[in-house]
GUMIGU-922216 format. One record per residue (C-alpha): residue number from 1; x, y, z. Coordinates in steps of 0.001 Angstrom, whole numbers, plus 500000, padded with zeros to 6 digits. Layout:
<rs>
(r NUM (X Y Z)) ...
</rs>
This chain:
<rs>
(r 1 (589090 461662 927071)) (r 2 (586737 458760 927762)) (r 3 (586202 458224 924059)) (r 4 (589940 457809 923414)) (r 5 (590288 455135 926109)) (r 6 (587212 453364 924758)) (r 7 (588549 453583 921217)) (r 8 (591893 452104 922289)) (r 9 (590122 449212 924035)) (r 10 (588141 448521 920866)) (r 11 (591346 448592 918822)) (r 12 (592920 446013 921150)) (r 13 (589848 443771 920857)) (r 14 (589971 444100 917071)) (r 15 (593679 443180 917110)) (r 16 (592878 440162 919306)) (r 17 (590315 438954 916774)) (r 18 (591950 439779 913465)) (r 19 (595656 439213 914041)) (r 20 (595473 436251 916399)) (r 21 (592449 434577 914842)) (r 22 (590515 434334 918102)) (r 23 (587153 434759 916401)) (r 24 (587411 431329 914755)) (r 25 (585351 428934 916825)) (r 26 (584824 426171 914315)) (r 27 (584716 423152 916631)) (r 28 (581420 421486 917433)) (r 29 (582263 421230 921114)) (r 30 (581851 424430 923149)) (r 31 (584617 423263 925505)) (r 32 (587047 422999 922583)) (r 33 (586018 426482 921423)) (r 34 (586512 427846 924919)) (r 35 (589954 426246 925182)) (r 36 (590881 427757 921823)) (r 37 (589818 431191 923040)) (r 38 (591874 430766 926225)) (r 39 (594928 429812 924153)) (r 40 (594401 432785 921836)) (r 41 (594153 435060 924865)) (r 42 (597403 433622 926230)) (r 43 (599045 434324 922861)) (r 44 (597644 437869 922990)) (r 45 (599161 438533 926414)) (r 46 (602465 437016 925318)) (r 47 (602632 439240 922232)) (r 48 (601602 442275 924289)) (r 49 (604336 441519 926848)) (r 50 (606951 441137 924124)) (r 51 (605863 444376 922468)) (r 52 (606002 446199 925812)) (r 53 (609570 444903 926342)) (r 54 (610760 446504 923100)) (r 55 (612489 449855 923749)) (r 56 (610194 452782 922965)) (r 57 (612684 454282 920499)) (r 58 (612598 451153 918308)) (r 59 (610291 451063 915291)) (r 60 (608654 447798 916437)) (r 61 (607581 449262 919799)) (r 62 (604210 450226 918327)) (r 63 (603967 447523 915665)) (r 64 (600910 445374 915173)) (r 65 (601048 441730 916181)) (r 66 (601223 440531 912577)) (r 67 (604375 442618 912052)) (r 68 (605922 441297 915263)) (r 69 (605140 437755 914183)) (r 70 (606849 438259 910820)) (r 71 (609890 440101 912158)) (r 72 (610489 438335 915472)) (r 73 (608832 434920 915495)) (r 74 (609245 433677 911921)) (r 75 (613031 433515 912005)) (r 76 (615365 430608 911675)) (r 77 (617625 429959 914627)) (r 78 (619456 427059 916187)) (r 79 (618044 426263 919622)) (r 80 (620588 424957 922125)) (r 81 (618928 423706 925293)) (r 82 (620930 422926 928433)) (r 83 (619883 422231 932009)) (r 84 (620051 425852 933100)) (r 85 (619295 427854 929946)) (r 86 (618072 427977 926396)) (r 87 (620337 429619 923828)) (r 88 (619295 430860 920416)) (r 89 (621961 430974 917710)) (r 90 (620909 433374 914964)) (r 91 (622537 433808 911580)) (r 92 (625261 436448 911456)) (r 93 (623084 438604 909202)) (r 94 (619988 438514 911455)) (r 95 (618744 442121 911587)) (r 96 (616874 441679 914890)) (r 97 (619527 439851 916943)) (r 98 (620260 442842 919185)) (r 99 (616539 443410 919729)) (r 100 (616154 439776 920821)) (r 101 (618926 440303 923363)) (r 102 (617222 443454 924672)) (r 103 (613831 441721 924955)) (r 104 (615345 438698 926708)) (r 105 (617045 440924 929287)) (r 106 (613850 442919 929820)) (r 107 (611753 439775 930348)) (r 108 (614093 438065 932798)) (r 109 (612477 437566 936195)) (r 110 (613872 439638 939029)) (r 111 (616195 437698 941294)) (r 112 (614984 437233 944888)) 
</rs>
């Protein structure tokens, strides 16, 4: 199934361009364009990591980045920052609060 793997790679490249806007290199300076592409690639890997942390049984486990951005990133929350942690206080009616908890636990670094 070489074609399937190639097709999936092309789909991921298309998602990188269309949903993260990485094909917009509108600066006159090539260094600025290169930095923009590096930042878009970092955003791509971040979104891919978050999507991989979502449990496979959840509907968002296979969602496109635009859907993840709307459902997970464009939410209102109170951010409480202390020395040792960052807490997010969501509204009581937040439909994705439990998913946030699951993703946060999945993305925690392993203790040495």
